C-alpha positions in Angstrom: 0.0 0.0 -0.1 1.4 3.4 -0.8 2.0 6.2 1.7 1.0 9.7 1.6 2.5 12.5 3.7 0.2 14.8 5.3 1.9 18.2 6.1 0.2 20.4 8.6 0.5 24.2 8.2 -0.7 25.3 11.8 -0.2 29.0 11.8 1.2 31.1 8.8 2.2 34.6 9.0 -1.1 36.3 8.2 -4.4 34.8 9.8 -5.4 35.9 13.3 -7.7 35.0 16.1 -10.1 37.4 14.5 -10.2 35.3 11.5 -10.5 32.1 13.5 -10.2 32.1 17.3 -8.9 28.4 17.1 -5.5 29.3 15.5 -2.4 28.7 17.5 -0.1 31.7 17.8 2.1 31.1 20.8 4.9 28.5 21.0 2.9 26.6 23.7 -0.3 26.7 21.6 1.5 25.7 18.3 3.4 22.8 20.1 0.2 21.5 21.6 -1.7 22.0 18.1 1.1 20.0 16.4 1.2 17.2 18.9 -2.7 16.7 18.2 -2.1 16.8 14.6 0.7 14.2 14.9 -1.7 12.0 16.9 -4.1 12.5 13.9 -1.8 11.4 11.3 0.3 14.3 10.2 3.9 13.5 9.5 5.3 16.8 8.8 4.7 20.2 10.6 5.3 23.3 8.6 6.0 26.2 11.3 5.6 30.0 11.4 6.3 32.1 14.5 4.3 35.2 15.8 5.4 37.9 17.9 3.6 39.3 21.1 1.1 41.2 19.0 0.3 38.4 16.6 2.4 39.5 13.6 4.6 37.2 11.6 8.1 37.0 13.0 11.5 35.3 12.1 12.5 35.4 15.9 15.0 32.6 16.5 14.2 32.4 20.2 10.6 31.8 19.1 11.5 29.0 16.8 13.9 27.5 19.3 11.3 27.5 22.1 8.6 26.0 19.8 10.8 23.3 18.4 11.9 22.3 22.0 8.5 21.9 23.1 7.3 19.8 20.0 10.4 17.7 20.5 9.5 16.9 23.9 6.2 15.5 22.7 6.6 13.6 19.3 9.0 12.7 16.4 7.1 14.7 13.8 9.3 16.0 10.7 9.7 19.8 11.4 9.7 22.1 8.3 10.5 25.7 9.2 9.8 28.6 7.2 12.4 31.0 5.9 9.7 33.6 4.9 7.5 34.5 8.0 8.1 38.1 8.0 8.2 40.2 4.5 10.5 42.8 6.5 13.1 40.2 7.5 16.5 40.5 6.4 18.6 37.8 4.5 20.2 36.9 7.8 17.3 36.5 10.0 15.7 34.5 7.3 18.5 31.9 7.8 19.8 32.2 11.4 17.1 29.6 12.9 18.0 27.2 10.1 21.7 27.5 10.9 21.2 26.9 14.7 18.3 24.4 14.7 19.1 22.5 11.7 15.6 21.3 11.0 15.1 18.4 8.6 13.3 20.6 6.3 12.7 24.4 5.5 10.8 26.2 2.9 12.8 27.5 -0.2 10.6 30.0 -2.1 11.9 29.8 -5.5 11.2 33.3 -6.9 10.0 36.7 -6.1 6.2 37.8 -6.8 3.6 40.4 -6.0 1.9 39.5 -2.7 -1.7 40.4 -1.9 -1.6 42.9 -4.7 0.0 45.5 -2.4 3.4 44.3 -1.3 6.4 42.4 -2.7 7.3 38.9 -1.8 11.2 39.1 -2.3 13.5 36.2 -3.1 16.2 37.5 -5.3 18.8 35.3 -6.9 21.5 36.3 -4.5 19.4 35.4 -1.4 18.4 32.0 -3.1 22.0 31.2 -3.7 22.9 31.9 -0.2 19.8 30.1 1.2 20.6 26.9 -1.0 24.1 26.9 0.1 23.3 27.3 3.8 20.8 24.4 3.5 23.6 22.1 2.0 25.9 23.2 4.6 23.4 22.3 7.4 22.0 19.1 5.9 18.6 20.8 5.7 16.4 19.6 2.8 14.8 22.6 0.9 11.1 22.2 0.4 10.9 24.0 -3.0 7.5 26.5 -2.9 6.0 27.0 -6.1 3.6 29.8 -6.7 3.8 29.7 -10.6 5.6 27.8 -13.3 8.4 30.2 -13.5 9.7 29.1 -10.1 10.0 25.5 -11.3 12.4 26.7 -14.0 14.3 28.6 -11.4 14.6 25.6 -9.5 16.0 23.7 -12.5 18.7 26.3 -12.7 19.6 26.1 -9.1 19.7 22.4 -9.5 22.0 22.6 -12.4 24.4 25.0 -10.4 24.4 22.5 -7.4 22.6 25.1 -5.1 19.7 22.6 -4.7 20.5 18.9 -4.4 18.4 16.1 -6.2 16.1 14.3 -5.6 14.1 17.6 -5.0 10.9 18.1 -3.1 8.4 20.5 -4.2 5.3 22.2 -2.6 2.7 23.6 -5.1 1.1 26.7 -3.4 -2.0 27.4 -5.4 -4.5 30.2 -5.1 -2.2 32.8 -3.5 -2.9 36.4 -4.5 -0.6 37.0 -7.4 0.2 33.4 -8.0 -1.2 30.5 -9.9 -4.9 29.8 -9.4 -6.0 26.7 -7.6 -7.5 24.7 -10.3 -6.9 20.9 -11.1 -5.7 21.9 -14.5 -3.0 24.1 -13.1 -1.7 21.2 -10.8 -1.6 18.8 -13.6 0.3 21.3 -15.6 2.9 22.1 -12.9 3.4 18.6 -11.8 4.3 17.6 -15.4 7.3 20.3 -15.5 9.0 18.5 -12.3 12.4 16.8 -12.9 12.5 13.1 -12.9 12.6 11.6 -9.5 11.2 14.7 -7.5 8.7 14.2 -4.8 5.8 16.7 -4.6 2.8 18.0 -2.5 0.2 20.6 -3.2 -2.5 22.8 -1.3 -5.1 25.2 -2.3 -5.6 28.3 -0.3 -9.1 29.1 0.8 -11.9 27.5 -1.3 -9.4 25.8 -3.5 -8.3 23.6 -0.4 -10.6 20.5 -0.9 -10.3 20.3 -4.9 -6.4 20.4 -4.6 -6.2 17.9 -1.8 -8.4 15.4 -3.7 -6.5 15.9 -7.0 -3.1 15.6 -5.3 -4.1 12.3 -3.7 -5.4 11.0 -6.9 -2.4 11.9 -8.8 -0.3 10.0 -6.3 1.2 13.3 -4.4 1.3 14.5 -1.0 -0.9 17.0 0.7 -0.7 20.0 3.1 -3.6 21.2 5.2 -3.9 23.7 8.0 -5.2 27.1 9.1 -2.1 28.8 7.5 -4.0 28.2 4.2 -7.7 28.0 5.1 -9.5 28.9 8.3 -12.6 27.4 7.3 -13.4 23.4 7.6 -16.5 24.0 5.2 -18.4 26.7 3.6 -19.3 29.1 6.5 -18.1 26.7 9.2 -14.9 27.6 10.8 -12.4 24.9 11.8 -12.3 23.7 15.3 -8.6 22.8 15.1 -5.8 21.8 12.7 -6.2 18.4 13.9 -9.6 18.4 12.3 -8.1 19.0 8.8 -5.5 16.2 9.3 -8.3 13.8 10.4 -10.3 14.5 7.2 -7.0 14.1 5.0 -6.4 10.9 6.7 -9.8 9.6 6.0 -9.7 10.6 2.4 -6.2 9.0 1.8 -7.7 5.7 3.4 -10.4 5.9 0.8 -8.0 6.2 -2.1 -6.3 3.1 -1.0 -3.4 4.8 0.5 -2.1 5.3 4.0 -1.1 8.3 5.9 2.7 8.1 6.3 4.4 8.0 9.7 7.1 10.5 10.4 9.7 7.9 9.9 8.1 7.0 6.5 8.0 10.5 5.5 11.9 10.6 6.3 12.5 7.6 4.0 10.0 8.9 1.2 11.9 12.4 1.1 15.5 11.1 1.9 15.9 13.2 5.0 18.8 13.3 7.2 17.6 13.3 10.9 19.6 16.2 12.4 
């Protein structure tokens, strides 16, 4: 029976308690939430941090506290963001990677207009530094793809030896300024990947369910959670991130697959446990 990795993105940089009072924001809330998601079948946790005012932050101390709390509870694979604050410097986007050496970290493979009123900057100089830093610290990049051009960027960095193969991709569909969350777009992007790659996908907001169903049907992995969608169903706020994981686990089982354990996810992704 095949194995499907469920990544849970618990927090993100933007949703607040006003959007959904159940979203976890503090290190303790995030750690408890991740533990519940691990119990429900998640094998990877994608983590963002928030400051005391609930804004996205790249605070190394917040990451360290949260990682230690999670590690005391379970063996879930940790995937730390490198883009949790649009105003962060190159150095603060990488400092926690160097110190904590997570098994995975996000690698946003290009720049784009964000929310139609700001810039999401990932210039070539930063991507080269980030790729080299990940190689030096045995951290595997999760290559975030918001549009097709970012796949071609990744191929260039693979050719230069800045991204090691086999590569792992995460399709981010439905972001303002990025590719729309449609099944047609998912199939198109999937077919551009280099041979031997692994991939996962998610749709933001109302694209959540169609992309999850299509990813499972196409043999990919999935990401769920309140970073991407605070509603469990139309007009129904999610009670917890574990609720999303539980549904994904059921759908995967109905598709004759099984939710991967953390160690199975490590094997699938070729991770080095740091």
